[in-house]
N, C-alpha and C positions, 0 to 999 in steps of 0.2 A: 504494500500500500504506500502511495506517495503522500508525504506529509503536506500540510498546507503551504509550508515555506518552500517546497520544491515542486517544480513542474516537470513533466516529461513531455517532450515534443517530438513527434515523428519527423524525421528528416526527409525532405523531398529534394531530389536533384533539380537544379535549375536548368532550364533549356539553354540559357546563354549567360555570359558573364554579366551583361547588363541586368538581367533578371536577378542574378545572385546578389549583385551590388544593391539593387533596389530592396530586396528582401532584408539584407543586412542593415541598411539604413532604416527600414521600417521597424526592425527589431530594436535598434538603438532608440528610435523615437518612442516606442512603447515603454522602454526602460526609463528614459529620461522623464517622460510624463508621469510614470508611476512614482518615481522618486520625488518629483515636484508635489504630487498629490499627498505623498506621505510626509515630506519634510518642510513644505512651504511655511507652515505655521510654527514649526519647532524653533526654539531659541538656540543660538550657538552654544557649543560646549567649550570646555577648556582644552580639548584635543588639538594636537599639532597637525593632524592630517584629515580633519573632518570634511574637507571639500575635495580631496584627491579622487574620490570615486567619480566625480564629474568629468575628469580628464578623458575618460573613455568615450565621451560624447563628441570628441573632436572631429572624427571623420564625418559624422552626421552634420555637424554645424558648418563644416567647410563645404559640404555638398548641398546642403539645403538651408533655407532661411526658416527659422522657427523663433518668432518673437517671444513666445511664452518661455522657452528655455533661456533665451538671452536675458529677459527681464528677471528670471529667477536667479541666474548666475550673478548678475549685477547686484541684486538685492543681498544675496548671501555673502558676496564679497565684501560689501559695506558692513553688513551685520557682524561678520566675524572680526573684521578689523576693529570695529567699535567695541565689541565685547572684550577683546583682548586688551584694548587700550584702557577701557573703563575698569576692568578687573585688575589692572596694573601688571598683567602678564607681559605686555609689550610697552616699550618706551621708545620714542623716536622711530616708530615704525618697524621694530623688530623685537624679538623675545628679550626680556631682561636677562634670563639665563635659560639655556636649553642645550640638550645634548647635540653634538655637532651634526650627526646624520639626520636626526628627526627634526631638528630646528629649521633646516633649510627646506623641508618638504613642501610646505605651503607656498613658499616663495618660488622655488624652482619648478615644482610640478603644477600647482594650481595657477599661479600667476603667469607662468610660461605658457600654459594652455590658453589663458585669457588673452594674452598678448597675441597669440596666433589666430584666435577666432574673432577677436575684436581689436585689430591693430589700431593703434592711435588712441585707445581709450585712456583718458587722462587719469582716472582712478588707478588703473592697472599700472600705468607708467609711474605715477607718484609712489605707489607701494613698492614697485621694483627698485626704484632709485633709493628709497629709504633703506631697503635691505642691503643693496649692493654697496652703499657707502660704508656700511659696517663690515661687510665681508672683506672689503679692501682696506679697512682701517683709514677711511677717508673722511671721517667725522671727528672733530675735536670735542664733540659733546659727549662722547662715551670713551671708556678705557679701551686701549687696543687689545685685540684678541690674539694677534699674531706677533711673534717675536722675530723680527727681520734679521737680527744678529745670528740666531740659531737656525732660522728657517723652519720653525716648529710652532704650532699653535700652543698657547700657554696652558690649555686645558682641553679635555674632551667636552666639558661644559663651558659654554661662553655665551655672551650676548651683550646687550647694551649696558648691563651692570658690570661687565668685565668677565674674566674667567675665574673658575674655581682654582684654588691652589692645587697643584698636581698631586699632592699627597691625599686628596679627598676624592 
């Protein structure tokens, strides 16, 4: 028996590549709209990667215009930034302290996706610039994360509050 959370779909071969692509895009549309229906009214969480699931919608949005999906993405992008700023998790557009790998996920995965599907979007550009200036130690408003004399990050955990001591 298939649980409610899992569905089984019979696979049918497509007669052409165009038909296969259309089916694929139709499936992404169904997924995206189901996610919007489920999460549109949900408040952001403290998670570092809460929007990365949307990056799978890129082929669909590059091939088709879907204003509902775009409006959702723009709204959650703003909501997540506002949530992390008001909850004091972010300062100056980036995490106060976060583990090196996971801390970049929102910025490289979600914002990179947004930059590709909505090129020139000022909110995305501003958020990327805020993050990049810290990754490159180009802001005097926060402690440096990278030790140029040794070529090593000061800690696995770093952010706009600086890095943790290496012993911790």
